[in-house]
Residue, then its C-alpha position, 0 to 999 in steps of 0.5 A: x831735628x830728624x824728620x820721617x817722610x813717607x816717600x812710597x808715592x815718589x814715582x806716582x803722578x800728581x803726589x809723587x811729583x810734588x814729593x819729588x820736588x820738595x825733597x831736594x830743597x829740604x835736604x839742601x836747605x837743611x843740611x844739619x838736620x837728618x831725614x828718614x826716607x821710607x819707600x822703595x830704596x831703588x826709587x829713592x836712589x836719586x837722593x843716595x848722595x845726600x849725607x843727611x838722609x837714611x833710607x828704610x825700605x818699605x813697599x807696603x801698598x798705600x791705603x791698605x789694611x797692611x799699611x795701618x798695622x805693619x808700617x815701620x812706626x817704631x822707626x818713625x817714632x824714633x824721629x822727631x816728627x813724621x811727614x806724609x804727602x797724602x792723608x794716609x796715616x798708619x796706626x801707632x805713630x806717637x811723634x807729631x804728624x804733618x800731612x798734605x791733603x791736595x783735595x777733597x775731590x772725592x767729597x765734592x764730586x759725585x760719582x767718582x767712586x762708590x758710596x762706600x769708597x766715598x765713605x771710607x775716604x771721608x773717614x780717613x780724611x777726618x782722621x787725618x785732620x784730627x791726628x795732624x799737628x798742621x795740614x798743608x794743601x796746595x791752594x786756597x780753594x782746597x784749604x776752603x774745602x778742607x775746612x768746609x768738611x772738617x772744621x778745625x782750629x789747627x793751621x792749614x797752610x797753603x804750599x802751592x805746586x810749581x814747575x818741576x825740576x825736569x821741565x825747568x831743564x827742558x831745552x828740547x829743540x825737536x820739531x813738532x810731532x805733527x804736520x798739522x795745527x792742533x789743540x792739546x788736552x793733558x789729563x785723565x778721563x774722569x768726568x770732573x776733568x771736563x773732557x766731555x765738554x771739550x769734545x762737544x765744543x770741539x765737535x761744534x767748532x769743527x763743524x763750523x770750519x775749525x781747521x785743527x785737530x785735538x791731540x789727547x795725551x793718554x791712552x784711548x783704550x781707557x775710554x772703551x771701559x769707562x764712558x760710552x758717551x765719550x766714545x760716541x762723541x769721539x767717534x763723531x770726529x774720529x779723523x780729528x782726534x788723536x790719542x798719543x798713548x802713554x808719552x814720557x815727560x820730554x815728549x809731553x813737553x814737546x807736544x804741548x810746546x807745538x800746540x796751538x793751545x792747551x785746553x783744560x776744561x775741568x769742572x773741579x780741581x785742587x790746583x791744575x798743573x798742565x796749564x802752568x806747565x803749558x804757559x812755561x813752555x810758551x803755549x797759549x792756554x784756555x781754561x774753565x772759569x772754576x774758582x781754583x783756576x781763578x785763583x791760580x791763573x787770574x794774573x797769568x795770560x790765560x783765556x777763560x771760558x764759562x764752564x757752564x756754556x759749551x758754546x763759550x768754549x766753542x768761541x774760544x776754540x775758533x779764536x785762539x790767540x797767542x800770548x802777547x807776553x814773552x816767554x821769559x816774562x811769563x816764566x818769571x811771573x810763575x816762579x815768583x809764586x808757584x815754586x816748589x823751593x817755597x813750598x818746601x821751605x814753608x813745610x819745613x819751617x812750619x815743622x821746625x818751629x812747632x818741634x822747637x816749642 
């Protein structure tokens, strides 16, 4: 089998991490097959030594009109199948199409985008479900939401996220980046991430005597143009809230590893990776009780709080507890279920079986 793969997002966060971690397994486990990797060849140079890979330079922006009409479909159609890690599918592809839809947050959460932005995304998602031979997604929750909006008899297969290879090989013995105790938040400032809820609860906990700071891994300048309400909440505890700015992955891991806990107060996620990475690093975790976190983290040593009750989060912040399970045990539990190797094998097997029919 010759499989064409859209790799243009490989250096982006989220989907790029997913793609970067499933590709090596595809190449290693299926060395007799060939793969056409479509994207920036410099970004794909890490795979240059794979003899079963061919490379096709393509820097067309994703979700663009140019993508729809100028994507190298003739080269794709010379393959047996096409896989994209997102729901953007160019015109003119005649071979079987497989895609991963990570979530439908733009449909489930109001206010993330404009009316027209939502309408366009819904149209593209509907088109992807219609065109795809099979669909992959990253949780049972996301699978349910996809089928809610786009009922289909096609197979929707869950391929969980996992621990990326960089973190698996991380062995830093750097000291803590701070001399004080702190709570860490990793994520962006979109409203469904629940940062406003965390800030409310943190401000109350500080007034109640909590002797910790809040470290936000991200850039404070984003808040100045995004959300005036968040700015006022931050000013309430300006001395107790720190922004790291952009950090390389190793420094993010070091910051998490030395935190008293990581808090993920999301109101919506398709999966939610930071808590999994924190657990892998031996850091305590507090997460909201949203359905997807109940699915992913129910068998792991996390502390859930009621996402509708900021005082419940206050209580959890004031009573942070270290996990009683040793780090090796937690890592073993995670790797048995949340492993990119398993996800890559499931993707490849699903495509190969269908092609061989």
